Biotite code that builds the C-alpha atoms (Angstrom):
import biotite.structure as struc

atoms = struc.array([
    struc.Atom([0.000, 0.000, 0.000], chain_id="A", res_id=1, res_name="MET", atom_name="CA", element="C"),
    struc.Atom([2.920, 2.335, 0.680], chain_id="A", res_id=2, res_name="GLU", atom_name="CA", element="C"),
    struc.Atom([4.158, 1.834, -2.881], chain_id="A", res_id=3, res_name="LEU", atom_name="CA", element="C"),
    struc.Atom([0.690, 2.688, -4.225], chain_id="A", res_id=4, res_name="VAL", atom_name="CA", element="C"),
    struc.Atom([0.578, 5.891, -2.179], chain_id="A", res_id=5, res_name="ARG", atom_name="CA", element="C"),
    struc.Atom([4.045, 6.894, -3.384], chain_id="A", res_id=6, res_name="GLU", atom_name="CA", element="C"),
    struc.Atom([3.194, 6.204, -7.038], chain_id="A", res_id=7, res_name="VAL", atom_name="CA", element="C"),
    struc.Atom([0.049, 8.310, -6.744], chain_id="A", res_id=8, res_name="TYR", atom_name="CA", element="C"),
    struc.Atom([1.972, 11.088, -4.997], chain_id="A", res_id=9, res_name="ARG", atom_name="CA", element="C"),
    struc.Atom([4.723, 11.399, -7.592], chain_id="A", res_id=10, res_name="VAL", atom_name="CA", element="C"),
    struc.Atom([2.476, 10.881, -10.610], chain_id="A", res_id=11, res_name="SER", atom_name="CA", element="C"),
    struc.Atom([0.395, 13.932, -9.616], chain_id="A", res_id=12, res_name="ARG", atom_name="CA", element="C"),
    struc.Atom([3.261, 16.028, -10.950], chain_id="A", res_id=13, res_name="ASN", atom_name="CA", element="C"),
    struc.Atom([3.418, 14.359, -14.363], chain_id="A", res_id=14, res_name="PHE", atom_name="CA", element="C"),
    struc.Atom([2.328, 16.429, -17.366], chain_id="A", res_id=15, res_name="PRO", atom_name="CA", element="C"),
    struc.Atom([-1.443, 16.654, -17.817], chain_id="A", res_id=16, res_name="LYS", atom_name="CA", element="C"),
    struc.Atom([-1.201, 15.080, -21.274], chain_id="A", res_id=17, res_name="ASP", atom_name="CA", element="C"),
    struc.Atom([0.009, 11.866, -19.571], chain_id="A", res_id=18, res_name="GLU", atom_name="CA", element="C"),
    struc.Atom([-3.155, 11.467, -17.459], chain_id="A", res_id=19, res_name="ILE", atom_name="CA", element="C"),
    struc.Atom([-4.564, 8.820, -19.812], chain_id="A", res_id=20, res_name="PHE", atom_name="CA", element="C"),
    struc.Atom([-1.155, 7.413, -20.699], chain_id="A", res_id=21, res_name="GLY", atom_name="CA", element="C"),
    struc.Atom([1.684, 6.802, -18.310], chain_id="A", res_id=22, res_name="LEU", atom_name="CA", element="C"),
    struc.Atom([-0.129, 8.082, -15.204], chain_id="A", res_id=23, res_name="VAL", atom_name="CA", element="C"),
    struc.Atom([-3.037, 5.719, -15.745], chain_id="A", res_id=24, res_name="SER", atom_name="CA", element="C"),
    struc.Atom([-0.753, 2.796, -16.580], chain_id="A", res_id=25, res_name="GLN", atom_name="CA", element="C"),
    struc.Atom([1.575, 3.166, -13.619], chain_id="A", res_id=26, res_name="ILE", atom_name="CA", element="C"),
    struc.Atom([-1.267, 3.687, -11.161], chain_id="A", res_id=27, res_name="ARG", atom_name="CA", element="C"),
    struc.Atom([-3.125, 0.605, -12.399], chain_id="A", res_id=28, res_name="ARG", atom_name="CA", element="C"),
    struc.Atom([0.032, -1.488, -12.131], chain_id="A", res_id=29, res_name="ALA", atom_name="CA", element="C"),
    struc.Atom([0.677, -0.220, -8.593], chain_id="A", res_id=30, res_name="ALA", atom_name="CA", element="C"),
    struc.Atom([-2.896, -0.846, -7.444], chain_id="A", res_id=31, res_name="VAL", atom_name="CA", element="C"),
    struc.Atom([-2.850, -4.346, -8.909], chain_id="A", res_id=32, res_name="SER", atom_name="CA", element="C"),
    struc.Atom([-0.047, -5.380, -6.525], chain_id="A", res_id=33, res_name="ILE", atom_name="CA", element="C"),
    struc.Atom([-2.001, -5.281, -3.235], chain_id="A", res_id=34, res_name="PRO", atom_name="CA", element="C"),
    struc.Atom([-5.167, -6.282, -5.091], chain_id="A", res_id=35, res_name="SER", atom_name="CA", element="C"),
    struc.Atom([-3.568, -9.513, -6.333], chain_id="A", res_id=36, res_name="ASN", atom_name="CA", element="C"),
    struc.Atom([-2.124, -10.238, -2.895], chain_id="A", res_id=37, res_name="ILE", atom_name="CA", element="C"),
    struc.Atom([-5.534, -9.776, -1.282], chain_id="A", res_id=38, res_name="ALA", atom_name="CA", element="C"),
    struc.Atom([-7.357, -11.797, -3.918], chain_id="A", res_id=39, res_name="GLU", atom_name="CA", element="C"),
    struc.Atom([-4.840, -14.624, -3.732], chain_id="A", res_id=40, res_name="GLY", atom_name="CA", element="C"),
    struc.Atom([-5.001, -14.704, 0.043], chain_id="A", res_id=41, res_name="HIS", atom_name="CA", element="C"),
    struc.Atom([-8.717, -15.477, -0.175], chain_id="A", res_id=42, res_name="GLN", atom_name="CA", element="C"),
    struc.Atom([-8.245, -18.457, -2.497], chain_id="A", res_id=43, res_name="LYS", atom_name="CA", element="C"),
    struc.Atom([-8.726, -21.941, -1.145], chain_id="A", res_id=44, res_name="LEU", atom_name="CA", element="C"),
    struc.Atom([-5.523, -23.515, -2.398], chain_id="A", res_id=45, res_name="SER", atom_name="CA", element="C"),
    struc.Atom([-1.877, -22.620, -1.989], chain_id="A", res_id=46, res_name="ARG", atom_name="CA", element="C"),
    struc.Atom([-1.380, -23.060, -5.727], chain_id="A", res_id=47, res_name="LYS", atom_name="CA", element="C"),
    struc.Atom([-3.970, -20.381, -6.468], chain_id="A", res_id=48, res_name="GLU", atom_name="CA", element="C"),
    struc.Atom([-2.424, -18.081, -3.848], chain_id="A", res_id=49, res_name="TYR", atom_name="CA", element="C"),
    struc.Atom([0.990, -18.593, -5.418], chain_id="A", res_id=50, res_name="GLN", atom_name="CA", element="C"),
    struc.Atom([-0.454, -17.733, -8.830], chain_id="A", res_id=51, res_name="TYR", atom_name="CA", element="C"),
    struc.Atom([-1.780, -14.379, -7.594], chain_id="A", res_id=52, res_name="PHE", atom_name="CA", element="C"),
    struc.Atom([1.467, -13.630, -5.780], chain_id="A", res_id=53, res_name="LEU", atom_name="CA", element="C"),
    struc.Atom([3.225, -14.223, -9.097], chain_id="A", res_id=54, res_name="GLY", atom_name="CA", element="C"),
    struc.Atom([0.884, -11.706, -10.715], chain_id="A", res_id=55, res_name="ASN", atom_name="CA", element="C"),
    struc.Atom([1.688, -9.217, -7.959], chain_id="A", res_id=56, res_name="ALA", atom_name="CA", element="C"),
    struc.Atom([5.410, -9.757, -8.520], chain_id="A", res_id=57, res_name="ARG", atom_name="CA", element="C"),
    struc.Atom([4.946, -9.138, -12.250], chain_id="A", res_id=58, res_name="ALA", atom_name="CA", element="C"),
    struc.Atom([3.129, -5.884, -11.452], chain_id="A", res_id=59, res_name="SER", atom_name="CA", element="C"),
    struc.Atom([6.086, -4.809, -9.296], chain_id="A", res_id=60, res_name="VAL", atom_name="CA", element="C"),
    struc.Atom([8.318, -5.250, -12.354], chain_id="A", res_id=61, res_name="ALA", atom_name="CA", element="C"),
    struc.Atom([5.814, -3.285, -14.420], chain_id="A", res_id=62, res_name="GLU", atom_name="CA", element="C"),
    struc.Atom([5.874, -0.387, -11.945], chain_id="A", res_id=63, res_name="VAL", atom_name="CA", element="C"),
    struc.Atom([9.674, -0.411, -11.894], chain_id="A", res_id=64, res_name="GLU", atom_name="CA", element="C"),
    struc.Atom([9.803, -0.247, -15.688], chain_id="A", res_id=65, res_name="THR", atom_name="CA", element="C"),
    struc.Atom([7.294, 2.585, -15.855], chain_id="A", res_id=66, res_name="GLN", atom_name="CA", element="C"),
    struc.Atom([9.152, 4.497, -13.154], chain_id="A", res_id=67, res_name="ILE", atom_name="CA", element="C"),
    struc.Atom([12.361, 4.214, -15.177], chain_id="A", res_id=68, res_name="LEU", atom_name="CA", element="C"),
    struc.Atom([10.498, 5.445, -18.257], chain_id="A", res_id=69, res_name="ILE", atom_name="CA", element="C"),
    struc.Atom([9.169, 8.368, -16.200], chain_id="A", res_id=70, res_name="SER", atom_name="CA", element="C"),
    struc.Atom([12.692, 9.257, -15.146], chain_id="A", res_id=71, res_name="ARG", atom_name="CA", element="C"),
    struc.Atom([13.935, 9.033, -18.736], chain_id="A", res_id=72, res_name="ASP", atom_name="CA", element="C"),
    struc.Atom([11.179, 11.454, -19.759], chain_id="A", res_id=73, res_name="LEU", atom_name="CA", element="C"),
    struc.Atom([12.248, 13.827, -16.955], chain_id="A", res_id=74, res_name="ASP", atom_name="CA", element="C"),
    struc.Atom([8.977, 13.420, -15.062], chain_id="A", res_id=75, res_name="TYR", atom_name="CA", element="C"),
    struc.Atom([10.795, 12.210, -11.929], chain_id="A", res_id=76, res_name="LEU", atom_name="CA", element="C"),
    struc.Atom([13.891, 13.277, -10.088], chain_id="A", res_id=77, res_name="GLY", atom_name="CA", element="C"),
    struc.Atom([16.491, 10.878, -8.740], chain_id="A", res_id=78, res_name="GLU", atom_name="CA", element="C"),
    struc.Atom([15.212, 11.125, -5.156], chain_id="A", res_id=79, res_name="ILE", atom_name="CA", element="C"),
    struc.Atom([11.657, 10.155, -6.126], chain_id="A", res_id=80, res_name="GLU", atom_name="CA", element="C"),
    struc.Atom([12.985, 7.462, -8.451], chain_id="A", res_id=81, res_name="LEU", atom_name="CA", element="C"),
    struc.Atom([15.116, 5.942, -5.707], chain_id="A", res_id=82, res_name="ASN", atom_name="CA", element="C"),
    struc.Atom([12.281, 6.062, -3.159], chain_id="A", res_id=83, res_name="GLN", atom_name="CA", element="C"),
    struc.Atom([9.976, 4.101, -5.427], chain_id="A", res_id=84, res_name="ILE", atom_name="CA", element="C"),
    struc.Atom([12.653, 1.678, -6.603], chain_id="A", res_id=85, res_name="LEU", atom_name="CA", element="C"),
    struc.Atom([13.644, 0.974, -2.986], chain_id="A", res_id=86, res_name="ASN", atom_name="CA", element="C"),
    struc.Atom([10.021, 0.329, -2.029], chain_id="A", res_id=87, res_name="LEU", atom_name="CA", element="C"),
    struc.Atom([9.479, -1.918, -5.038], chain_id="A", res_id=88, res_name="SER", atom_name="CA", element="C"),
    struc.Atom([12.703, -3.856, -4.371], chain_id="A", res_id=89, res_name="ALA", atom_name="CA", element="C"),
    struc.Atom([11.661, -4.463, -0.771], chain_id="A", res_id=90, res_name="GLU", atom_name="CA", element="C"),
    struc.Atom([8.209, -5.561, -1.885], chain_id="A", res_id=91, res_name="LEU", atom_name="CA", element="C"),
    struc.Atom([9.744, -7.872, -4.479], chain_id="A", res_id=92, res_name="GLY", atom_name="CA", element="C"),
    struc.Atom([11.876, -9.526, -1.782], chain_id="A", res_id=93, res_name="ARG", atom_name="CA", element="C"),
    struc.Atom([8.845, -10.014, 0.458], chain_id="A", res_id=94, res_name="VAL", atom_name="CA", element="C"),
    struc.Atom([6.836, -11.517, -2.401], chain_id="A", res_id=95, res_name="LEU", atom_name="CA", element="C"),
    struc.Atom([9.712, -13.829, -3.361], chain_id="A", res_id=96, res_name="ASN", atom_name="CA", element="C"),
    struc.Atom([9.999, -15.004, 0.236], chain_id="A", res_id=97, res_name="GLY", atom_name="CA", element="C"),
    struc.Atom([6.286, -15.656, 0.462], chain_id="A", res_id=98, res_name="LEU", atom_name="CA", element="C"),
    struc.Atom([6.233, -17.525, -2.844], chain_id="A", res_id=99, res_name="ILE", atom_name="CA", element="C"),
    struc.Atom([9.203, -19.646, -1.769], chain_id="A", res_id=100, res_name="ASN", atom_name="CA", element="C"),
    struc.Atom([7.530, -20.390, 1.555], chain_id="A", res_id=101, res_name="SER", atom_name="CA", element="C"),
    struc.Atom([4.370, -21.583, -0.200], chain_id="A", res_id=102, res_name="ILE", atom_name="CA", element="C"),
    struc.Atom([6.397, -23.743, -2.584], chain_id="A", res_id=103, res_name="ARG", atom_name="CA", element="C"),
    struc.Atom([8.146, -25.464, 0.320], chain_id="A", res_id=104, res_name="LYS", atom_name="CA", element="C"),
    struc.Atom([4.810, -26.302, 1.927], chain_id="A", res_id=105, res_name="LYS", atom_name="CA", element="C"),
    struc.Atom([3.492, -27.978, -1.216], chain_id="A", res_id=106, res_name="GLN", atom_name="CA", element="C"),
])
């Protein structure tokens, strides 16, 4: 959820002509991370949970890519870039640990 808040915060400053482009895309990718975690947690099998965690991990990669694009377009400064990349890296590690834990239990 912290990553979602940060993505929304920094994307407010993107150019208005990006509202239906990069802003929309990056926000949807960010929101899909906790949404997939929550949806997967409610599934009845570990395999289904693992599937949704994998989707969340893919969305983390999507956010990271879009953040790098935003930096390349000069929409983000290095401080904002590093804040989001640090959050996404931490989240990726947590997701990897959770996925590995589920795999071991199967």
